[in-house]
PyMOL Python script that loads the backbone (N, CA, C, O; Angstrom):
from pymol import cmd

cmd.read_pdbstr("""\
ATOM      1  N   MET A   1     -13.151 -29.190  71.837  1.00  0.00           N
ATOM      2  CA  MET A   1     -13.207 -28.186  70.800  1.00  0.00           C
ATOM      3  C   MET A   1     -11.836 -28.098  70.140  1.00  0.00           C
ATOM      4  O   MET A   1     -10.813 -28.050  70.823  1.00  0.00           O
ATOM      5  N   ILE A   2     -11.820 -28.078  68.791  1.00  0.00           N
ATOM      6  CA  ILE A   2     -10.587 -27.814  68.057  1.00  0.00           C
ATOM      7  C   ILE A   2     -10.833 -26.654  67.102  1.00  0.00           C
ATOM      8  O   ILE A   2     -11.962 -26.389  66.687  1.00  0.00           O
ATOM      9  N   PHE A   3      -9.761 -25.982  66.772  1.00  0.00           N
ATOM     10  CA  PHE A   3      -9.810 -24.844  65.862  1.00  0.00           C
ATOM     11  C   PHE A   3      -8.950 -25.170  64.650  1.00  0.00           C
ATOM     12  O   PHE A   3      -7.817 -25.631  64.783  1.00  0.00           O
ATOM     13  N   VAL A   4      -9.508 -24.922  63.461  1.00  0.00           N
ATOM     14  CA  VAL A   4      -8.842 -25.267  62.218  1.00  0.00           C
ATOM     15  C   VAL A   4      -8.662 -24.002  61.391  1.00  0.00           C
ATOM     16  O   VAL A   4      -9.633 -23.320  61.065  1.00  0.00           O
ATOM     17  N   GLY A   5      -7.426 -23.695  61.058  1.00  0.00           N
ATOM     18  CA  GLY A   5      -7.135 -22.569  60.179  1.00  0.00           C
ATOM     19  C   GLY A   5      -6.758 -23.102  58.815  1.00  0.00           C
ATOM     20  O   GLY A   5      -5.952 -24.026  58.700  1.00  0.00           O
ATOM     21  N   ILE A   6      -7.346 -22.514  57.772  1.00  0.00           N
ATOM     22  CA  ILE A   6      -7.070 -22.957  56.408  1.00  0.00           C
ATOM     23  C   ILE A   6      -6.568 -21.770  55.600  1.00  0.00           C
ATOM     24  O   ILE A   6      -7.269 -20.771  55.443  1.00  0.00           O
ATOM     25  N   ASP A   7      -5.339 -21.891  55.087  1.00  0.00           N
ATOM     26  CA  ASP A   7      -4.765 -20.908  54.178  1.00  0.00           C
ATOM     27  C   ASP A   7      -5.001 -21.434  52.770  1.00  0.00           C
ATOM     28  O   ASP A   7      -4.356 -22.392  52.343  1.00  0.00           O
ATOM     29  N   TRP A   8      -5.911 -20.816  52.060  1.00  0.00           N
ATOM     30  CA  TRP A   8      -6.410 -21.290  50.781  1.00  0.00           C
ATOM     31  C   TRP A   8      -5.506 -20.842  49.640  1.00  0.00           C
ATOM     32  O   TRP A   8      -4.964 -19.737  49.675  1.00  0.00           O
ATOM     33  N   SER A   9      -5.341 -21.696  48.623  1.00  0.00           N
ATOM     34  CA  SER A   9      -4.754 -21.295  47.343  1.00  0.00           C
ATOM     35  C   SER A   9      -5.387 -22.155  46.253  1.00  0.00           C
ATOM     36  O   SER A   9      -6.116 -23.102  46.547  1.00  0.00           O
ATOM     37  N   GLU A  10      -5.108 -21.826  45.013  1.00  0.00           N
ATOM     38  CA  GLU A  10      -5.736 -22.565  43.913  1.00  0.00           C
ATOM     39  C   GLU A  10      -5.148 -23.953  43.715  1.00  0.00           C
ATOM     40  O   GLU A  10      -5.811 -24.816  43.138  1.00  0.00           O
ATOM     41  N   GLN A  11      -3.925 -24.196  44.175  1.00  0.00           N
ATOM     42  CA  GLN A  11      -3.293 -25.501  43.989  1.00  0.00           C
ATOM     43  C   GLN A  11      -3.368 -26.392  45.230  1.00  0.00           C
ATOM     44  O   GLN A  11      -3.494 -27.610  45.106  1.00  0.00           O
ATOM     45  N   HIS A  12      -3.294 -25.801  46.414  1.00  0.00           N
ATOM     46  CA  HIS A  12      -3.289 -26.578  47.653  1.00  0.00           C
ATOM     47  C   HIS A  12      -3.760 -25.680  48.795  1.00  0.00           C
ATOM     48  O   HIS A  12      -3.936 -24.474  48.625  1.00  0.00           O
ATOM     49  N   HIS A  13      -3.956 -26.286  49.948  1.00  0.00           N
ATOM     50  CA  HIS A  13      -4.411 -25.547  51.126  1.00  0.00           C
ATOM     51  C   HIS A  13      -3.566 -25.984  52.320  1.00  0.00           C
ATOM     52  O   HIS A  13      -3.378 -27.178  52.554  1.00  0.00           O
ATOM     53  N   ASP A  14      -3.061 -25.012  53.070  1.00  0.00           N
ATOM     54  CA  ASP A  14      -2.286 -25.306  54.272  1.00  0.00           C
ATOM     55  C   ASP A  14      -3.224 -25.284  55.475  1.00  0.00           C
ATOM     56  O   ASP A  14      -4.021 -24.360  55.640  1.00  0.00           O
ATOM     57  N   ILE A  15      -3.118 -26.305  56.304  1.00  0.00           N
ATOM     58  CA  ILE A  15      -4.034 -26.523  57.421  1.00  0.00           C
ATOM     59  C   ILE A  15      -3.250 -26.506  58.730  1.00  0.00           C
ATOM     60  O   ILE A  15      -2.146 -27.044  58.813  1.00  0.00           O
ATOM     61  N   GLU A  16      -3.836 -25.881  59.752  1.00  0.00           N
ATOM     62  CA  GLU A  16      -3.304 -26.004  61.111  1.00  0.00           C
ATOM     63  C   GLU A  16      -4.472 -26.278  62.044  1.00  0.00           C
ATOM     64  O   GLU A  16      -5.503 -25.610  61.978  1.00  0.00           O
ATOM     65  N   VAL A  17      -4.303 -27.258  62.907  1.00  0.00           N
ATOM     66  CA  VAL A  17      -5.320 -27.632  63.889  1.00  0.00           C
ATOM     67  C   VAL A  17      -4.762 -27.316  65.277  1.00  0.00           C
ATOM     68  O   VAL A  17      -3.646 -27.713  65.611  1.00  0.00           O
ATOM     69  N   GLN A  18      -5.555 -26.594  66.085  1.00  0.00           N
ATOM     70  CA  GLN A  18      -5.145 -26.231  67.443  1.00  0.00           C
ATOM     71  C   GLN A  18      -6.207 -26.659  68.445  1.00  0.00           C
ATOM     72  O   GLN A  18      -7.387 -26.780  68.115  1.00  0.00           O
ATOM     73  N   ASP A  19      -5.761 -26.888  69.680  1.00  0.00           N
ATOM     74  CA  ASP A  19      -6.714 -27.163  70.755  1.00  0.00           C
ATOM     75  C   ASP A  19      -7.132 -25.848  71.414  1.00  0.00           C
ATOM     76  O   ASP A  19      -6.732 -24.773  70.968  1.00  0.00           O
ATOM     77  N   THR A  20      -7.923 -25.933  72.459  1.00  0.00           N
ATOM     78  CA  THR A  20      -8.453 -24.726  73.106  1.00  0.00           C
ATOM     79  C   THR A  20      -7.379 -23.899  73.803  1.00  0.00           C
ATOM     80  O   THR A  20      -7.601 -22.727  74.107  1.00  0.00           O
ATOM     81  N   ASP A  21      -6.226 -24.492  74.057  1.00  0.00           N
ATOM     82  CA  ASP A  21      -5.116 -23.756  74.664  1.00  0.00           C
ATOM     83  C   ASP A  21      -4.190 -23.135  73.620  1.00  0.00           C
ATOM     84  O   ASP A  21      -3.234 -22.442  73.968  1.00  0.00           O
ATOM     85  N   GLY A  22      -4.474 -23.384  72.341  1.00  0.00           N
ATOM     86  CA  GLY A  22      -3.635 -22.856  71.268  1.00  0.00           C
ATOM     87  C   GLY A  22      -2.471 -23.750  70.894  1.00  0.00           C
ATOM     88  O   GLY A  22      -1.634 -23.374  70.074  1.00  0.00           O
ATOM     89  N   ALA A  23      -2.411 -24.927  71.487  1.00  0.00           N
ATOM     90  CA  ALA A  23      -1.350 -25.872  71.130  1.00  0.00           C
ATOM     91  C   ALA A  23      -1.641 -26.455  69.751  1.00  0.00           C
ATOM     92  O   ALA A  23      -2.777 -26.816  69.445  1.00  0.00           O
ATOM     93  N   VAL A  24      -0.610 -26.542  68.931  1.00  0.00           N
ATOM     94  CA  VAL A  24      -0.772 -27.089  67.586  1.00  0.00           C
ATOM     95  C   VAL A  24      -0.872 -28.607  67.677  1.00  0.00           C
ATOM     96  O   VAL A  24       0.032 -29.274  68.179  1.00  0.00           O
ATOM     97  N   LEU A  25      -1.983 -29.137  67.186  1.00  0.00           N
ATOM     98  CA  LEU A  25      -2.213 -30.577  67.178  1.00  0.00           C
ATOM     99  C   LEU A  25      -1.746 -31.211  65.881  1.00  0.00           C
ATOM    100  O   LEU A  25      -1.303 -32.360  65.873  1.00  0.00           O
ATOM    101  N   ALA A  26      -1.844 -30.465  64.776  1.00  0.00           N
ATOM    102  CA  ALA A  26      -1.468 -31.011  63.474  1.00  0.00           C
ATOM    103  C   ALA A  26      -1.315 -29.878  62.470  1.00  0.00           C
ATOM    104  O   ALA A  26      -1.949 -28.829  62.586  1.00  0.00           O
ATOM    105  N   THR A  27      -0.463 -30.114  61.485  1.00  0.00           N
ATOM    106  CA  THR A  27      -0.375 -29.249  60.314  1.00  0.00           C
ATOM    107  C   THR A  27      -0.368 -30.157  59.098  1.00  0.00           C
ATOM    108  O   THR A  27       0.090 -31.297  59.165  1.00  0.00           O
ATOM    109  N   ALA A  28      -0.875 -29.649  57.998  1.00  0.00           N
ATOM    110  CA  ALA A  28      -0.919 -30.451  56.779  1.00  0.00           C
ATOM    111  C   ALA A  28      -1.061 -29.533  55.575  1.00  0.00           C
ATOM    112  O   ALA A  28      -1.497 -28.388  55.689  1.00  0.00           O
ATOM    113  N   ARG A  29      -0.688 -30.056  54.438  1.00  0.00           N
ATOM    114  CA  ARG A  29      -0.968 -29.411  53.160  1.00  0.00           C
ATOM    115  C   ARG A  29      -1.809 -30.403  52.372  1.00  0.00           C
ATOM    116  O   ARG A  29      -1.403 -31.548  52.173  1.00  0.00           O
ATOM    117  N   VAL A  30      -2.977 -29.964  51.926  1.00  0.00           N
ATOM    118  CA  VAL A  30      -3.859 -30.840  51.165  1.00  0.00           C
ATOM    119  C   VAL A  30      -4.074 -30.251  49.780  1.00  0.00           C
ATOM    120  O   VAL A  30      -4.043 -29.034  49.595  1.00  0.00           O
ATOM    121  N   ALA A  31      -4.290 -31.124  48.822  1.00  0.00           N
ATOM    122  CA  ALA A  31      -4.529 -30.705  47.447  1.00  0.00           C
ATOM    123  C   ALA A  31      -5.885 -30.024  47.327  1.00  0.00           C
ATOM    124  O   ALA A  31      -6.795 -30.293  48.111  1.00  0.00           O
ATOM    125  N   ASP A  32      -6.014 -29.151  46.354  1.00  0.00           N
ATOM    126  CA  ASP A  32      -7.313 -28.569  46.047  1.00  0.00           C
ATOM    127  C   ASP A  32      -8.169 -29.652  45.399  1.00  0.00           C
ATOM    128  O   ASP A  32      -7.655 -30.429  44.594  1.00  0.00           O
ATOM    129  N   GLY A  33      -9.429 -29.725  45.718  1.00  0.00           N
ATOM    130  CA  GLY A  33     -10.327 -30.702  45.110  1.00  0.00           C
ATOM    131  C   GLY A  33     -10.808 -31.743  46.100  1.00  0.00           C
ATOM    132  O   GLY A  33     -10.537 -31.666  47.299  1.00  0.00           O
ATOM    133  N   LEU A  34     -11.525 -32.714  45.574  1.00  0.00           N
ATOM    134  CA  LEU A  34     -12.165 -33.718  46.424  1.00  0.00           C
ATOM    135  C   LEU A  34     -11.171 -34.584  47.189  1.00  0.00           C
ATOM    136  O   LEU A  34     -11.432 -34.945  48.336  1.00  0.00           O
ATOM    137  N   ASP A  35     -10.038 -34.925  46.580  1.00  0.00           N
ATOM    138  CA  ASP A  35      -9.042 -35.722  47.305  1.00  0.00           C
ATOM    139  C   ASP A  35      -8.518 -34.960  48.522  1.00  0.00           C
ATOM    140  O   ASP A  35      -8.328 -35.540  49.591  1.00  0.00           O
ATOM    141  N   GLY A  36      -8.289 -33.668  48.352  1.00  0.00           N
ATOM    142  CA  GLY A  36      -7.833 -32.841  49.465  1.00  0.00           C
ATOM    143  C   GLY A  36      -8.872 -32.735  50.561  1.00  0.00           C
ATOM    144  O   GLY A  36      -8.541 -32.747  51.747  1.00  0.00           O
ATOM    145  N   ILE A  37     -10.133 -32.632  50.162  1.00  0.00           N
ATOM    146  CA  ILE A  37     -11.220 -32.572  51.142  1.00  0.00           C
ATOM    147  C   ILE A  37     -11.268 -33.868  51.946  1.00  0.00           C
ATOM    148  O   ILE A  37     -11.463 -33.845  53.161  1.00  0.00           O
ATOM    149  N   GLY A  38     -11.088 -34.992  51.265  1.00  0.00           N
ATOM    150  CA  GLY A  38     -11.052 -36.278  51.960  1.00  0.00           C
ATOM    151  C   GLY A  38      -9.907 -36.349  52.959  1.00  0.00           C
ATOM    152  O   GLY A  38     -10.074 -36.850  54.071  1.00  0.00           O
ATOM    153  N   SER A  39      -8.742 -35.846  52.558  1.00  0.00           N
ATOM    154  CA  SER A  39      -7.592 -35.817  53.466  1.00  0.00           C
ATOM    155  C   SER A  39      -7.861 -34.926  54.669  1.00  0.00           C
ATOM    156  O   SER A  39      -7.489 -35.261  55.794  1.00  0.00           O
ATOM    157  N   LEU A  40      -8.507 -33.793  54.429  1.00  0.00           N
ATOM    158  CA  LEU A  40      -8.837 -32.878  55.524  1.00  0.00           C
ATOM    159  C   LEU A  40      -9.831 -33.515  56.488  1.00  0.00           C
ATOM    160  O   LEU A  40      -9.666 -33.410  57.704  1.00  0.00           O
ATOM    161  N   HIS A  41     -10.850 -34.166  55.964  1.00  0.00           N
ATOM    162  CA  HIS A  41     -11.821 -34.846  56.827  1.00  0.00           C
ATOM    163  C   HIS A  41     -11.136 -35.904  57.686  1.00  0.00           C
ATOM    164  O   HIS A  41     -11.419 -36.017  58.879  1.00  0.00           O
ATOM    165  N   ALA A  42     -10.231 -36.681  57.081  1.00  0.00           N
ATOM    166  CA  ALA A  42      -9.529 -37.718  57.839  1.00  0.00           C
ATOM    167  C   ALA A  42      -8.678 -37.094  58.944  1.00  0.00           C
ATOM    168  O   ALA A  42      -8.631 -37.612  60.060  1.00  0.00           O
ATOM    169  N   LEU A  43      -8.011 -35.991  58.639  1.00  0.00           N
ATOM    170  CA  LEU A  43      -7.201 -35.298  59.640  1.00  0.00           C
ATOM    171  C   LEU A  43      -8.058 -34.834  60.810  1.00  0.00           C
ATOM    172  O   LEU A  43      -7.702 -35.048  61.969  1.00  0.00           O
ATOM    173  N   LEU A  44      -9.181 -34.203  60.510  1.00  0.00           N
ATOM    174  CA  LEU A  44     -10.047 -33.677  61.570  1.00  0.00           C
ATOM    175  C   LEU A  44     -10.692 -34.790  62.382  1.00  0.00           C
ATOM    176  O   LEU A  44     -10.862 -34.655  63.594  1.00  0.00           O
ATOM    177  N   ALA A  45     -11.050 -35.886  61.727  1.00  0.00           N
ATOM    178  CA  ALA A  45     -11.667 -37.009  62.437  1.00  0.00           C
ATOM    179  C   ALA A  45     -10.721 -37.587  63.485  1.00  0.00           C
ATOM    180  O   ALA A  45     -11.171 -38.172  64.470  1.00  0.00           O
ATOM    181  N   GLY A  46      -9.430 -37.431  63.283  1.00  0.00           N
ATOM    182  CA  GLY A  46      -8.460 -37.914  64.255  1.00  0.00           C
ATOM    183  C   GLY A  46      -8.344 -37.040  65.496  1.00  0.00           C
ATOM    184  O   GLY A  46      -7.688 -37.413  66.468  1.00  0.00           O
ATOM    185  N   HIS A  47      -8.993 -35.864  65.456  1.00  0.00           N
ATOM    186  CA  HIS A  47      -8.877 -34.928  66.580  1.00  0.00           C
ATOM    187  C   HIS A  47     -10.212 -34.525  67.196  1.00  0.00           C
ATOM    188  O   HIS A  47     -10.235 -33.880  68.245  1.00  0.00           O
ATOM    189  N   ALA A  48     -11.319 -34.892  66.564  1.00  0.00           N
ATOM    190  CA  ALA A  48     -12.640 -34.524  67.101  1.00  0.00           C
ATOM    191  C   ALA A  48     -13.639 -35.620  66.769  1.00  0.00           C
ATOM    192  O   ALA A  48     -13.751 -36.050  65.621  1.00  0.00           O
ATOM    193  N   ASP A  49     -14.360 -36.066  67.785  1.00  0.00           N
ATOM    194  CA  ASP A  49     -15.383 -37.089  67.578  1.00  0.00           C
ATOM    195  C   ASP A  49     -16.691 -36.495  67.082  1.00  0.00           C
ATOM    196  O   ASP A  49     -17.453 -37.168  66.388  1.00  0.00           O
ATOM    197  N   ASP A  50     -16.955 -35.253  67.428  1.00  0.00           N
ATOM    198  CA  ASP A  50     -18.228 -34.599  67.123  1.00  0.00           C
ATOM    199  C   ASP A  50     -17.972 -33.382  66.237  1.00  0.00           C
ATOM    200  O   ASP A  50     -17.218 -32.492  66.633  1.00  0.00           O
ATOM    201  N   PRO A  51     -18.581 -33.317  65.042  1.00  0.00           N
ATOM    202  CA  PRO A  51     -18.381 -32.162  64.165  1.00  0.00           C
ATOM    203  C   PRO A  51     -18.719 -30.824  64.821  1.00  0.00           C
ATOM    204  O   PRO A  51     -18.182 -29.792  64.419  1.00  0.00           O
ATOM    205  N   ALA A  52     -19.595 -30.825  65.818  1.00  0.00           N
ATOM    206  CA  ALA A  52     -19.942 -29.578  66.511  1.00  0.00           C
ATOM    207  C   ALA A  52     -18.770 -29.041  67.330  1.00  0.00           C
ATOM    208  O   ALA A  52     -18.798 -27.894  67.776  1.00  0.00           O
ATOM    209  N   GLU A  53     -17.746 -29.860  67.528  1.00  0.00           N
ATOM    210  CA  GLU A  53     -16.564 -29.452  68.287  1.00  0.00           C
ATOM    211  C   GLU A  53     -15.448 -28.912  67.391  1.00  0.00           C
ATOM    212  O   GLU A  53     -14.314 -28.753  67.841  1.00  0.00           O
ATOM    213  N   VAL A  54     -15.767 -28.630  66.122  1.00  0.00           N
ATOM    214  CA  VAL A  54     -14.778 -28.146  65.157  1.00  0.00           C
ATOM    215  C   VAL A  54     -15.156 -26.737  64.724  1.00  0.00           C
ATOM    216  O   VAL A  54     -16.263 -26.504  64.239  1.00  0.00           O
ATOM    217  N   VAL A  55     -14.230 -25.800  64.901  1.00  0.00           N
ATOM    218  CA  VAL A  55     -14.426 -24.425  64.443  1.00  0.00           C
ATOM    219  C   VAL A  55     -13.406 -24.175  63.341  1.00  0.00           C
ATOM    220  O   VAL A  55     -12.204 -24.350  63.543  1.00  0.00           O
ATOM    221  N   VAL A  56     -13.893 -23.765  62.174  1.00  0.00           N
ATOM    222  CA  VAL A  56     -13.039 -23.588  61.003  1.00  0.00           C
ATOM    223  C   VAL A  56     -12.944 -22.115  60.649  1.00  0.00           C
ATOM    224  O   VAL A  56     -13.956 -21.417  60.588  1.00  0.00           O
ATOM    225  N   GLY A  57     -11.735 -21.646  60.416  1.00  0.00           N
ATOM    226  CA  GLY A  57     -11.507 -20.303  59.895  1.00  0.00           C
ATOM    227  C   GLY A  57     -10.805 -20.427  58.557  1.00  0.00           C
ATOM    228  O   GLY A  57      -9.802 -21.130  58.438  1.00  0.00           O
ATOM    229  N   ILE A  58     -11.329 -19.744  57.549  1.00  0.00           N
ATOM    230  CA  ILE A  58     -10.758 -19.817  56.208  1.00  0.00           C
ATOM    231  C   ILE A  58     -10.759 -18.422  55.616  1.00  0.00           C
ATOM    232  O   ILE A  58     -11.659 -17.628  55.890  1.00  0.00           O
ATOM    233  N   GLU A  59      -9.761 -18.120  54.810  1.00  0.00           N
ATOM    234  CA  GLU A  59      -9.593 -16.760  54.317  1.00  0.00           C
ATOM    235  C   GLU A  59     -10.435 -16.433  53.089  1.00  0.00           C
ATOM    236  O   GLU A  59     -10.305 -15.337  52.544  1.00  0.00           O
ATOM    237  N   ILE A  60     -11.277 -17.329  52.642  1.00  0.00           N
ATOM    238  CA  ILE A  60     -12.067 -17.091  51.435  1.00  0.00           C
ATOM    239  C   ILE A  60     -13.496 -17.552  51.686  1.00  0.00           C
ATOM    240  O   ILE A  60     -13.721 -18.489  52.453  1.00  0.00           O
ATOM    241  N   ASP A  61     -14.452 -16.906  51.052  1.00  0.00           N
ATOM    242  CA  ASP A  61     -15.859 -17.221  51.322  1.00  0.00           C
ATOM    243  C   ASP A  61     -16.569 -17.869  50.138  1.00  0.00           C
ATOM    244  O   ASP A  61     -17.795 -17.812  50.046  1.00  0.00           O
ATOM    245  N   ARG A  62     -15.820 -18.476  49.244  1.00  0.00           N
ATOM    246  CA  ARG A  62     -16.435 -19.159  48.101  1.00  0.00           C
ATOM    247  C   ARG A  62     -15.634 -20.430  47.815  1.00  0.00           C
ATOM    248  O   ARG A  62     -14.517 -20.600  48.305  1.00  0.00           O
ATOM    249  N   GLY A  63     -16.220 -21.310  47.019  1.00  0.00           N
ATOM    250  CA  GLY A  63     -15.510 -22.514  46.617  1.00  0.00           C
ATOM    251  C   GLY A  63     -15.825 -23.714  47.494  1.00  0.00           C
ATOM    252  O   GLY A  63     -16.571 -23.631  48.469  1.00  0.00           O
ATOM    253  N   LEU A  64     -15.230 -24.820  47.112  1.00  0.00           N
ATOM    254  CA  LEU A  64     -15.486 -26.110  47.751  1.00  0.00           C
ATOM    255  C   LEU A  64     -15.140 -26.107  49.236  1.00  0.00           C
ATOM    256  O   LEU A  64     -15.919 -26.607  50.048  1.00  0.00           O
ATOM    257  N   LEU A  65     -14.001 -25.561  49.600  1.00  0.00           N
ATOM    258  CA  LEU A  65     -13.589 -25.591  51.009  1.00  0.00           C
ATOM    259  C   LEU A  65     -14.477 -24.766  51.915  1.00  0.00           C
ATOM    260  O   LEU A  65     -14.761 -25.181  53.039  1.00  0.00           O
ATOM    261  N   SER A  66     -14.920 -23.615  51.461  1.00  0.00           N
ATOM    262  CA  SER A  66     -15.647 -22.726  52.368  1.00  0.00           C
ATOM    263  C   SER A  66     -17.107 -23.093  52.548  1.00  0.00           C
ATOM    264  O   SER A  66     -17.718 -22.665  53.527  1.00  0.00           O
ATOM    265  N   GLY A  67     -17.685 -23.856  51.659  1.00  0.00           N
ATOM    266  CA  GLY A  67     -19.107 -24.116  51.777  1.00  0.00           C
ATOM    267  C   GLY A  67     -19.496 -25.569  51.817  1.00  0.00           C
ATOM    268  O   GLY A  67     -20.122 -26.018  52.777  1.00  0.00           O
ATOM    269  N   ARG A  68     -19.143 -26.299  50.813  1.00  0.00           N
ATOM    270  CA  ARG A  68     -19.691 -27.644  50.651  1.00  0.00           C
ATOM    271  C   ARG A  68     -18.997 -28.714  51.467  1.00  0.00           C
ATOM    272  O   ARG A  68     -19.582 -29.770  51.709  1.00  0.00           O
ATOM    273  N   TRP A  69     -17.771 -28.476  51.898  1.00  0.00           N
ATOM    274  CA  TRP A  69     -17.034 -29.560  52.549  1.00  0.00           C
ATOM    275  C   TRP A  69     -17.427 -29.792  53.982  1.00  0.00           C
ATOM    276  O   TRP A  69     -17.290 -30.909  54.481  1.00  0.00           O
ATOM    277  N   SER A  70     -17.911 -28.775  54.661  1.00  0.00           N
ATOM    278  CA  SER A  70     -18.113 -28.935  56.097  1.00  0.00           C
ATOM    279  C   SER A  70     -19.494 -29.485  56.412  1.00  0.00           C
ATOM    280  O   SER A  70     -20.487 -29.016  55.856  1.00  0.00           O
ATOM    281  N   PRO A  71     -19.571 -30.469  57.291  1.00  0.00           N
ATOM    282  CA  PRO A  71     -20.885 -30.931  57.738  1.00  0.00           C
ATOM    283  C   PRO A  71     -21.645 -29.767  58.363  1.00  0.00           C
ATOM    284  O   PRO A  71     -21.029 -28.856  58.915  1.00  0.00           O
ATOM    285  N   PRO A  72     -22.972 -29.784  58.283  1.00  0.00           N
ATOM    286  CA  PRO A  72     -23.759 -28.659  58.807  1.00  0.00           C
ATOM    287  C   PRO A  72     -23.477 -28.321  60.265  1.00  0.00           C
ATOM    288  O   PRO A  72     -23.647 -27.172  60.671  1.00  0.00           O
ATOM    289  N   ALA A  73     -23.055 -29.286  61.050  1.00  0.00           N
ATOM    290  CA  ALA A  73     -22.820 -29.014  62.472  1.00  0.00           C
ATOM    291  C   ALA A  73     -21.528 -28.245  62.716  1.00  0.00           C
ATOM    292  O   ALA A  73     -21.356 -27.642  63.775  1.00  0.00           O
ATOM    293  N   MET A  74     -20.619 -28.263  61.744  1.00  0.00           N
ATOM    294  CA  MET A  74     -19.358 -27.541  61.923  1.00  0.00           C
ATOM    295  C   MET A  74     -19.577 -26.048  61.772  1.00  0.00           C
ATOM    296  O   MET A  74     -20.367 -25.608  60.936  1.00  0.00           O
ATOM    297  N   LYS A  75     -18.883 -25.279  62.574  1.00  0.00           N
ATOM    298  CA  LYS A  75     -18.948 -23.825  62.481  1.00  0.00           C
ATOM    299  C   LYS A  75     -17.870 -23.383  61.508  1.00  0.00           C
ATOM    300  O   LYS A  75     -16.704 -23.737  61.682  1.00  0.00           O
ATOM    301  N   CYS A  76     -18.231 -22.618  60.491  1.00  0.00           N
ATOM    302  CA  CYS A  76     -17.260 -22.192  59.494  1.00  0.00           C
ATOM    303  C   CYS A  76     -17.338 -20.687  59.326  1.00  0.00           C
ATOM    304  O   CYS A  76     -18.420 -20.137  59.119  1.00  0.00           O
ATOM    305  N   SER A  77     -16.206 -20.024  59.412  1.00  0.00           N
ATOM    306  CA  SER A  77     -16.146 -18.576  59.268  1.00  0.00           C
ATOM    307  C   SER A  77     -15.235 -18.230  58.110  1.00  0.00           C
ATOM    308  O   SER A  77     -14.063 -18.609  58.104  1.00  0.00           O
ATOM    309  N   GLY A  78     -15.760 -17.515  57.132  1.00  0.00           N
ATOM    310  CA  GLY A  78     -14.953 -17.098  55.992  1.00  0.00           C
ATOM    311  C   GLY A  78     -14.538 -15.658  56.132  1.00  0.00           C
ATOM    312  O   GLY A  78     -15.317 -14.816  56.579  1.00  0.00           O
ATOM    313  N   ARG A  79     -13.309 -15.373  55.749  1.00  0.00           N
ATOM    314  CA  ARG A  79     -12.833 -13.994  55.790  1.00  0.00           C
ATOM    315  C   ARG A  79     -11.827 -13.819  54.668  1.00  0.00           C
ATOM    316  O   ARG A  79     -10.813 -14.515  54.617  1.00  0.00           O
ATOM    317  N   SER A  80     -12.105 -12.903  53.785  1.00  0.00           N
ATOM    318  CA  SER A  80     -11.191 -12.626  52.692  1.00  0.00           C
ATOM    319  C   SER A  80     -10.097 -11.694  53.172  1.00  0.00           C
ATOM    320  O   SER A  80     -10.353 -10.758  53.930  1.00  0.00           O
ATOM    321  N   SER A  81      -8.881 -11.950  52.730  1.00  0.00           N
ATOM    322  CA  SER A  81      -7.763 -11.086  53.101  1.00  0.00           C
ATOM    323  C   SER A  81      -7.613  -9.924  52.129  1.00  0.00           C
ATOM    324  O   SER A  81      -6.683  -9.127  52.252  1.00  0.00           O
ATOM    325  N   ARG A  82      -8.513  -9.824  51.175  1.00  0.00           N
ATOM    326  CA  ARG A  82      -8.433  -8.752  50.174  1.00  0.00           C
ATOM    327  C   ARG A  82      -9.161  -7.527  50.592  1.00  0.00           C
ATOM    328  O   ARG A  82      -9.184  -6.541  49.856  1.00  0.00           O
TER     329      ARG A  82
END
""", "prot")
cmd.dss("prot")
cmd.show_as("cartoon", "prot")
cmd.util.cbc("prot")
cmd.orient("prot")
């Protein structure tokens, strides 16, 4: 199981990947849009073989990152900071 935190913005997104003990496995900044989504998928694929082992937390509940990017098996939780 890995945990992915996404700090969303209109220009880029900051990513942190942690294991079940809270150890940071990776950090990244990806561009907004399809290229960024591809970079995020590649990052996650390096840390989890099964999409069901990925838990995503994101601060927004709309847009490409919060809905369309994640395979159906991934658990995604949206939370607005507003």
